[in-house]
C-alpha positions as CSV (number, residue, x, y, z in Angstrom):
1,S,19.3,-48.1,-93.9
2,D,20.5,-51.1,-95.6
3,W,24.1,-49.8,-94.9
4,S,23.0,-50.4,-90.8
5,S,21.9,-53.7,-91.1
6,D,24.8,-55.0,-92.7
7,V,27.6,-52.4,-90.4
8,C,26.0,-53.4,-87.6
9,S,25.7,-57.1,-87.8
10,S,28.6,-57.9,-89.7
11,D,31.1,-56.1,-87.4
12,L,30.2,-58.8,-85.0
13,G,30.1,-61.6,-87.1
14,L,26.7,-62.0,-87.0
15,G,26.2,-62.1,-90.8
16,D,25.8,-60.0,-93.6
17,I,22.0,-58.2,-94.9
18,G,22.4,-61.2,-97.7
19,E,22.2,-63.7,-94.6
20,H,19.2,-62.3,-93.1
21,F,17.5,-61.1,-96.6
22,S,18.1,-63.2,-99.4
23,D,18.2,-61.0,-102.7
24,T,16.7,-64.1,-104.4
25,D,13.8,-64.4,-102.4
26,P,10.7,-63.2,-104.4
27,A,8.9,-62.6,-101.0
28,L,11.4,-60.0,-100.0
29,R,11.3,-58.4,-103.0
30,G,10.7,-54.8,-101.9
31,I,11.0,-55.3,-98.4
32,D,11.0,-52.0,-95.9
33,S,14.6,-51.9,-95.5
34,R,13.1,-50.0,-91.8
35,V,12.3,-54.0,-91.3
36,M,15.6,-55.0,-92.1
37,L,17.1,-52.3,-89.8
38,Q,14.6,-53.7,-87.1
39,H,16.2,-57.1,-87.1
40,A,19.7,-56.4,-87.4
41,L,19.4,-54.4,-84.0
42,S,17.3,-57.4,-82.7
43,L,20.3,-59.3,-83.6
44,L,22.7,-57.1,-81.9
45,G,20.7,-56.6,-78.5
46,D,20.0,-60.1,-78.5
47,A,24.3,-60.6,-78.8
48,G,24.2,-58.4,-75.5
49,W,25.4,-55.0,-78.0
50,Q,23.7,-51.6,-78.2
51,V,24.5,-48.9,-81.4
52,L,26.3,-45.5,-79.4
53,N,26.0,-44.0,-83.0
54,V,26.0,-44.0,-86.6
55,D,27.8,-41.9,-89.0
56,V,26.4,-42.3,-92.6
57,T,28.0,-41.0,-96.1
58,V,25.8,-40.8,-99.3
59,V,27.7,-40.8,-102.9
60,A,25.5,-39.6,-105.4
61,E,25.8,-37.0,-107.5
62,T,21.6,-36.5,-107.8
63,P,19.6,-36.2,-106.0
64,R,21.0,-33.5,-104.0
65,L,20.4,-34.8,-99.9
66,A,19.9,-31.5,-98.5
67,P,16.4,-31.2,-98.7
68,F,16.3,-34.5,-97.2
69,R,18.6,-34.7,-95.0
70,A,16.7,-33.5,-91.8
71,A,14.3,-35.4,-92.2
72,L,17.0,-38.5,-92.7
73,V,18.6,-38.1,-89.7
74,Q,15.3,-38.0,-87.4
75,S,13.7,-41.0,-88.8
76,L,17.1,-43.0,-88.6
77,T,17.8,-41.5,-85.0
78,S,14.3,-42.9,-83.9
79,A,14.8,-46.2,-85.7
80,V,18.3,-46.9,-84.1
81,G,17.8,-45.5,-80.8
82,A,21.3,-43.6,-80.4
83,P,22.4,-40.5,-82.6
84,V,22.7,-40.9,-86.1
85,S,24.8,-38.0,-89.0
86,V,24.2,-38.1,-92.2
87,K,26.1,-36.2,-95.3
88,A,26.6,-36.0,-98.8
89,T,29.4,-36.1,-101.4
90,T,29.4,-36.4,-104.9
91,M,31.7,-38.2,-107.2
92,E,32.7,-35.5,-109.3
93,G,31.9,-36.5,-112.4
94,L,34.2,-39.8,-111.5
95,G,33.2,-44.2,-112.2
96,S,30.0,-44.9,-112.8
97,L,28.7,-42.9,-109.6
98,G,29.8,-39.7,-111.1
99,N,27.4,-40.2,-114.2
100,R,25.0,-41.0,-112.0
101,E,24.7,-44.7,-112.6
102,G,23.8,-45.2,-109.2
103,I,23.8,-44.2,-105.5
104,A,26.4,-45.7,-102.3
105,S,26.4,-45.0,-99.2
106,L,28.8,-45.9,-96.6
107,A,28.3,-46.3,-92.9
108,V,30.3,-46.5,-89.6
109,C,28.5,-48.1,-86.4
110,L,29.9,-47.2,-83.0
111,L,28.8,-50.5,-80.5
112,E,28.8,-50.7,-77.1
113,E,28.9,-54.1,-75.2
114,E,26.0,-53.9,-73.0
115,V,27.3,-54.9,-68.9
């Protein structure tokens, strides 16, 4: 859910994830990403915005997402308080992701200003 924290807060100029959770702070090593997500959601709420939905794409050769997809959708939807869709794709063996050197995720967050 690091992607959600970044996409939802940086869209509104509320800072990216590194501004709120420095990767050089040893106290944050291994922090649960749900803590970061809840922080981003609080920032949004305080600024007068709400999440309408989130669309996530995971880019990975392995592991296959299918066995985990339903649980991810349920967990993220519950954490965000709005519908979250999760899908996966591969790089078909191209580049570092295709060579299984990492996993990437992309997210789009639809926000609505509360009136």
